[in-house]
N, C-alpha and C positions, 0 to 999 in steps of 0.2 A: 688811315691807313688801311690798305686791304686786308679782310682774315686769310689765313695761308690756309691752304687747301690742302686736306687729308689724302696721299699717296699710298692705295692699299699696294700689298706685297704683291708680287707676279706668283701667276699660277701653274705648274708644267707639269708634265703627267711624266714621270721619271720611273724604270722598270725595278721592280720587288728587289731584284740580285744587287741594286744599287744603294739598297736601304741599310743601315744598322740602325740598332734602340741605344739611345743617348741615356747618359748616367745621369745627363741633367735632369732627368724627369722626377717631379718630386714625389709621384707616388712610389712607395717602397713595401706600402703593406698589402700585400698581396689577399687578405682572409674575405671571402665573400664576392671575389672578381670573377668570374666567369668566364673565361676565353674562350670554353665548347660552346656555348651556348651564342657569344658573340660570333663565332666562326660560321653556326649553322646561320645566322639571320641576315650575315652577308651573301651568303651561300643563296639564298631566296630572293635576296630583293637587291643586291651587290651595295659597294659602298656608299654611305649617304652621305659623310662627313671626311673631307679632306684632310690630309694630314701634314702638318706645321713642320718643316724642315731647314736643318742649318746645313752650308756644304762643309763639307770634313777639309781642311786645309793643308797643305804639308807643311815643311821646315821654313820655307821661303814665304807660306801665306798663299801658295798658290793653291785653287781646288783640285781635288783629285778624281773627280768624278761622282765620288762616292759623297752620299747624303746622312746624316743622323736625326733619330728621331726623339724629341724632346717633346713632343707636345702628340699624342695618340698611341702610345704606347697599348693601350690595350688593342687598337686596333690592329698593330701593328703584328702583336703576338695573332690574332685571328687570322692574318692573312700566312703567316710564317704557317700556322697547323695545316691552311688550307694547301700550301704549298705542299708539305710533309706528305699529309694525305693524298698529294695525286691529283687535288681536283682545281686548282693551278697554275698556273706555269710563272718559274722561277722569273722570266722578263716580262710579264704581265705589266702595263702601264699602270701607276698607280698614281693619282689625283692629288698633289699638293702644293702645299704653299710653300715658298722659298722664304725664309727671313735672314737679313745679313743683321740688323738693327739691335743692340740691346741684348739682354742676359738669357741664356736659354733656360735656367729655373726659372725666371721669371715669366718666360711665355706658359709654362708648364701651370704654374702656380694661379698663373688669372684664368690659364683654361678652364682647371676644374672649381676655384671660388667663382669665378664669373657665371658659372651655370646656373640657371634659374629651375631649378624640380616643377615637373608639373604639378598643377592644381591636382586632387587626386578627383573632384568632379568633373575635370577635362578629361582626364583618363576616364570613370564613367559612361561619360559622354560618348567618347571614341569607340568602345566596347560597344556602346549601341546602336551606332552609324557601323560597325561590322555586322554588325547584327542583323540590322533592317536591311543591309547590301546581299544579305544571302547566306552568310556564312555561320553555320552553325557551332554551338559550345566549344565542341569537344577542338574544331579547326581553330577556334580562336588560341583555346590554350596550346594547343602545339605550338602555334605561330611566337605566342611570346612567353613562352617555356614558362605558364603556370598551370596547375591544377583545376579542372573543371569546374572544381567546386570555387572556385577564386571568382570566373568569371560569372558563375549565376550570380554571384553575391554581390559583384559590380555592377551587373545588370538589373540586378533588385534596385540597387541604390537608386542607377539612374531612372529607375520609373516609380521615384517617388513623387508628390505631387510639386508640378512647376513651382509653387509659391515656397514651398517647403527648401528646394533645391535654391533656391536662390537666397532665400536666409542662410542656408549654409556655406553659397558662396561670400557672402557678408559678415562673417563669423561671428552669424548671431544664432546658429545652433553648433553645436560639437558633431564629431563624425559617430559618436557614442549615440547620439540624442536622433541622428538621423537614419544609423541603423536602428534601431528599435520602431521607428515608423514604417518599415517594411516588412511586419506583421501581417499589418492589412495593405491590399493593394485597395482599398475604397478611398479615392483624393476627398473626398470630401468629408468622410469621417477623416482623414489626417489635417484636414485643414482646421477643422471642429474640433481637434484635439489639443493642436498647435496653438488656436485661439485661447481655447480654456485655461492652457499653460503657462499662458504668455502674460497673464494674471496673478500666478501663483509664486513663491517664494521660491519654492524648489522643484525643478522639473527633472529628475533623473530619470533617465532611460527605463526604470524597471516601473514606475509611474505610467511613464509613456503605454508601454505594451502592456499594462494592467488597463487601461482605459479605452485602446484597440479591441483587447480581447473579451468585453465585457456581456455576460450574456452566451459567449460561443462554451461547448465545453471542450475539454484537455481530450486527447487522444490517449492520454492515460488513464480516464474514467472507464471505470468497469462496463457502460453500455458502448462505448466505441471499443474496447476490446472486444465485447461479445459478439457485436456484430461484423464487426473489420472495417478500416478505414478505406480500403479498396471495394467493396459493398456499397458503403456511404458515398463514396464518389461514383460508382458505377448507376446508383440511384438519382444523381443528381446534384447532392451535397457539395459544400463548397469548403475549402480547407486553408488554413490560415498556419504558414510556418514562418519559422524564423531561423534565417540560414546562417546569423551570427553567438547563435546562442544555442545550448543543449535544450531542447521545445521537449520532447517526450512525443513526440511525431506533430505536434503544431495544435493547434483548435479546431473544430469543427464547429460552421459557424449556423448550422441549421437543427437546434436541438429540436424540433418539432419532429422533421424528418427521421433525425436518430432516433426519438422514441417511437416514433410508428414501427420502424425497421426490427426494435426491438421487442415489441410487441407480437409482431408477426411472426419473429422467429421462434419465439417462445411459443405460441401458440401452436405451429407447427411440429415444435420437439412433443407438449403435450398431445398431438394428435397421435403420435406416434408412440406414448408412454399411453394410451386409452386403451389404445388397440390390444394392451396384456391384458387386458380383463379388470381394471381395477373399478371399485367401484366409485368414485371418483377423483378428479386431478386438479388440486387449484396449483394457480400460475401468480406467481407474482415478482416484481424486479428483486424484491427482498421483503423476507418474512420477520415483523419483530420477533427480540429475543425471546422465545422461551412458549412462541406459537405452538408449540407440538405438547406442553404440558397437559397431563390430565389424560393424552392418548397412547393405550397402547402400542409398541413397538414391535413388530413379527421381528422373529430372530432371523429366517432364510438359512439356507446350505451355501455353502461357496461353488460356482463349477469347478468341477475340479481337472486338473491340469490332461492334458490330452498325450498322448505317448510324445510327441517333439516337443511341447512342451515342457513335459518333466527331462526329457532330455536335456535340454537347454538348459534347464535349472539347475541339474545336478554337473554339470558339464560348467556352469556360471561360481557355482558353491565350490567345486573344488580348485578352480582356478582363484578364485578371493582367497581361500585356506591355505596356496602354495604363496602367494604371492606376500599375504602376512606374515606368514613365517620366513620370507626372506628376508636378508640384509644388505642391500646394497650400498655399497661405500662410496660411491660417485653420487654429486650432486645431482647430475642430467638421468641418472638411472633410478633415485629418489623419487626425484618428480615425475618421472613417469610412472611409477607404480603407483605412488600418493594417488595420481589421475583417474587410473585404469581400474584401482580400487573404488575410487570415486564414480564411476561409469558401472561399475559390474552394481553397487550397491543399489542406483536405480534401477538397473533391470532387473534385478531379482525383487525390489522392492513393486516393480512391474507386474513380475508373475503373483508376487503374492497376496497383492490387492484385489482379490476375482470379486467377479459379479455374482450377486446371491439369487437362489432361486426358491421361489414361495409355493405350499402347499395352493392347488387350487381353489382349494373352500376355505383357503385363508383369504387369498386375493377377494374372491370375492366379495369379500367384507371390509377389506382394508380400503386406504387411499393413498394419494401421493402427493409430495408437495415441491414443484420446479421453479426455481429462481436463478438466479446469478449470482457467484460467489466477487469475493472482492478483487479478484483477478481476471476478470471477465471471462469466467467458465461455468458451461451449464452443470447446473447443480441439480439433479434426481436423489429425493430422498423418498423413498418405498418403504409401504409397510408399514401405516400406522393406521389402528381399529378406534375407533371413535365407541364412546360407551353405547350410546345408542344402538351402533353396528353390532356390538358382543351376541357370539352364538347364546337362545335362551339355557341356563344354568337346567339341566336335569335333573326330576326330581329323586330324591333317595328312597329306593325302594325297602320297604319294612323285613324286617331281618325275621327269619323263623323261628316260632317259639323251641327252649329246645326238645319236647317230647313229640316235632314233627307234626302236631297237627295241622299247619298252617294257618292262615292270616284268620285274625279274630274276626269276626263278623258278628253283626247283631239281626236281629230276627226283620228288620227292615232292610236289611240289604247293606248298610251304612259301614263306609270305610274306616281303617282305623291308622291314625298315623303315627309315627315314631317319633319319643321324645329320648333322650340319654335320662337316664335314671341312676343316680351315687352309688358304687358298692363300693365295698374294703375294697384298701390299695389303692384309691383315686380313682378306678378306672370306668369303663362305663357304657352300657348295652343297650340296647334299643327297646325300649318300653312302650307300649300299646297306649296311646293315650285317644280317648273316645270323640269322633268328631261331632258337630251337632246331627242332631236324629240318632245319637245310639242312645241304649239303655243300660245299665248298669243295677244289677240289686247285691247286698251281700250273700244272697242266697246260690248266685251263679257256682257254676263250679270252675275250676282251671283259674288260671294267671288275669287278673284283674287290674286295670290301669291304674296306677298310683295318680289320687288326688292334685288337684293343681298347688294346691295352697301347699301339699306337704312337698311336690318337688322343690318349688321356690325355695323353701325353708331351709330344704336338705342341700340346696346348691348355695345362699346362701353361706351354711357353713364350710362347704367346700372351696369358696372364694376367700372367706376370709384365712381358714387353715392353708390356703394356698399363697395366698399374701405373705402369711407367714412364714413358709416354707421359703418361699422365693426372697425374701429380705436377706436371710442366711445363707441365700447361696448368689452372692455374687456374679459369678462366672455364668450360671443360668439366668441369671436376670439380664447381663451384657447380653445374652444370646437371644434373649425373646425380646429385647429391648430392638435390639437389630433386626429381630424378624417381623416384627411390626412397621421397622421402618424401611423394610426393603419394600414389604406390601406396599405400602404408600408411593414409595419412591419407582417402583420398577414394574409392577403391575395393575395400580390402581385400584384391588381390590383391599382398604384395610378393614373389612369385615374377616376377611380369613384367621384373624387373631383374635384371641381372647382378650390381649391386652389392649386396655384404650387410651394408645398415646397418640394423641392425635400431635402433625406436623404439618403448619402452615407454611406454604412458600408465596412471599408477596411477589405480587406482579408488577409490571412496571408500566404504570398509563402513560408514563412519560418518559419517553428513549431518545438519550442522545442520539446521535448520528453515528450508521455502521457500528451499533453496539454489538451485532453478533460476531463482528471481524473483531472486536478487542481480543485481545492476549488473554484473561479472564474467561473470557465467554469460548473460545477455543478450548481452553484447558478443560473447563467443564465438561463440554460438548463430547469431548476426546477421552474423557475419563467415565460416564455415563455410557459411551458406547462397549467401552471395555470390560466393565464392570456388566452390563447386559449381555455380553456375550458369554459370559461365565455363570450366570444364574438362570434357573430354568423358570419357562412360560406357566408352568403350573403353578400357585399359590402351596397346594399340600406335597410338592418336592423342593421346594423352597428350606426348610427346617433341615433336614437332613445334608443338604448340601452346604449349610453353614456350619452343623456341625463338622463337617468335613475340614473345613477352613483350619488354617492355625491361626495363632492370638493375632501377630501381625497382618494378617490378611483382614481378621474381621474386624480389626482394629482400623486399617485403612479404609472400610465399606463403611464404618459408622461412621468417621469421621466426612465422609462421602454424601451420607444421607442429610445426616444433623446439618451439613452447609445451608444445603436448601431452605432452613429454615430461620437463617439470618434477614433482619430488615432492616438496616440502617440508612432506606430512605427519607429525606425531609420531608414529610408533610404540612404545610401549612395550617390544611384544616385539622389536624389531627396531632396537636404539639404534644411531644413523649419526651422531656427534658431523661429521663430518666434510662429511657430505650438509647437515647444519644449519648448517656455518660456510661452505658455500658457497653457500645460498639466502640467505644473509644478504647475501653480497657480490652475487650475481646482484641482489635487491633495492637496493641500495646504488647498481648501476649501473644500472638503470633508475627511480631515484628513486622507490619503492614507497612509496604514501601511503593506511593502509588507510582512515582516514578522507573520504579524498576518494573513495576506493575505493565508499564507501558503507557501511561497517562503520560501526554505533553498537549502544551498549550499552542493552540492553531488559533485561526480565524473562526471557524466554526466551533471548535470546543468549547474557547472562554473569551478570545480575545476579541471579535465581533460583535459582542455579548454584553459587555461593561462600558463603564465612562470611560472617557480619556483618561481621566485622573487615575483609574486606576493598573492602565497601560502601561502610562507611565512609570506608575510605582512598582510594577512587574518586573520592567527592564530594571530600573534603577537598583531595587534588590538581587538581581540574579546578577547583571553586569556593570554595575556602579554608576556613579550621577553622569562621567563621563559618555554612556551609552546612552543614558537618559536623555539629555542633549540631541542627541542628533535626531531624537523623534518628537520631541516635545512642541514644535512647530510645525507638524504635519496636520495636513486633514485627517479624521478618524480612519476611512478606510485605508488611508495609508500606512495610517502609524500602528493598526494593528495587521495588513501584512508586514511592513517591517519588524514588529515588534515579532512577529512569528520567527523569522528570521533570525532574529537577535536570540531568542529564547531557547532557540532548536540547541539540543545537547546539554542545558546548562541544569535540567532535573528540579527547575523550579516548580512550586504546588502552590496554586490561590490557598488560604486558609482552611475552606473546609476538608480538604484533600492530606494536609500536612499529619504528620504524625501526631498523635495526645500531648499536647502541654511542649509542642515546638515551636519557639520561639521565630515570629518573622527575620530573613534577615536584614542586619543593623538595628532590630528591633527589640521589646521583650511583649510580646502577644498577649502575656498574661496580667502586665501593668497595666495595659491598656484596659483590661477586663475589669482590674479591681475601679481603678476611677470611675467604670461608668455605674462603681456597686452592683458589678454581675455576681456568678456564682463563679468563684475560682478553679472551679473542679470543670466547668463546662469549658469548650473550646470557645474562641472568642466568639466565631460568627453567629452558637447559640445565644451567646450572652447579652447581644446589641453592639458590643465594641466595635465588628467589624461591619457599619451600617456605612454604606454609599454613600460620599462624599456629596456635598451640593453641588451638582449638574453644573457643565461649561456651557453647555448651547443648549438648543431644543432636542434635539437627537439627545444629547444625553439623558434632558428629563424624561424623555418616553421611555428610554431604557429605563432610567432608577426606579421608574414608577412603577414599570412592568416586573423589574426585580421584586 
């Protein structure tokens, strides 16, 4: 029996005004269907698909010459729009396939259901073909009614290594994974990473991005911000960018070039500063925290405002007061006022923060530190005087004797130095003391210097009496202690006080990354600058200034000075459990919360430097066992990175940073210490209860041993 042959429906051109839209079209939902874009596409390249139509019959079953359109309704609407816009004639012949058999609804359903969507890879490659044919990204975007950014993304996907595109076409790779590979344009590296991940349990997109960007520098790094990505690219540097995720500007692939550009720009800035006449200029990407300790800071005078700047300042200040006093009722007006107040505040702050000028003599003995701040801006700290560069202290000229006879001399012409001698009331006068080579005799006329032994004995009496008097005057004792602390903290001249009160400020030989950029360091530096601006440079004037302060100001200044003496640093070579215990008491007294103080667990600060067991435990404590199970199978670098994301915003802290006697989440730190026989009054990490567990691999053993 012969197989019946298929007969296709006839095709004919029908004038558009003889076509009507059929109600049998199954597409009823119009959301997301754009008629305008299709009309523009037909206008550009004409109709690509025929319409499927059926003749409209009269009551007797005869054709009326009109045809309904059950298949191609969107195309019909697009042609109708072109006619309304007078861009197409109403009698324009339209290619149509005429059908009579079957149901119109079935035709409409089959046309939509049987349509196979284009594989994304075919679309990516088609865009690439158009680009190679000479079409620009903007033109391609206009022809297919997408944003230029979408065209760039698809072209980027089409540029991935062919082997990876084949894996995507065969469903061995997801679209998210393919997008992650677009970060790098190095096909060999892409294939190397895919091969390495093919043997791994997890092949998350973030792992692909991390491996492809290893060794590169983020564009948000302060070095890149300081130099500028444009300058880096102009010098021949390559930048990797991620078109599918926010990448903070991408990754700079040549760290050596970037470091050279940073050094050159810093040196150029240093040359400009040296021309100001400073004795020394030190340049570094970043200085360790506390690098200026022991140096005297010059005060400097702000550059006065010009007449134009003063007028601008007054106008802004008046506008600020007027807006602040207004009471807008409309939400839009309220928002506008708030934005304007914020703008004025920025402008006023720029006018108030004036550059400082220094005396020429002071500049000649002082220096400058030049570095890059955490936001990539140039940081120039002028006016630091080293102790060896201080001006020599002028010798005290002896006071003349009361009778006006002039300085006491000896037959040999020896000079007589002045020494304080105790007199009634606790005051002192300049008493001459013979220098080597002078002679004295009980028979000499006039005042003779007091013997050294007598001077010592008298001063001992006065010292003891002064101690007793000070002990009975707490306010003056507090003022004397504050005076001595200020001399040490602000002038580095502790010898200007008779109070032998020593305050040692521990240095940090081991410093965490970006310590100077921490919230605590910034707050301390700001407070130091604020107090320095209120205190005199000369020790002789300090006492009177402190006397003029009110009680609250003295207390705040005292607390600031005393804070520099805190030393809670763990030193393996100097075990001091009592000091550590007191640090815990002090932390409890001030309510110290390291999470609120800004410390967070990152790969650099903690997670990348501890064994995997501690990383998993940290996530378990902060986010629960389910979150810990998400990372317990990962390699350590991936585990640390993912843990950083999970711990963000949780407030989790490692044991050494927790509040005193604060138990770990889900456990009792104190019980652990008791089980080990440690001192329950000490934190667990000092009693040995927090020892690192057995390492899980060689890398962990190495880190555990280092810890």
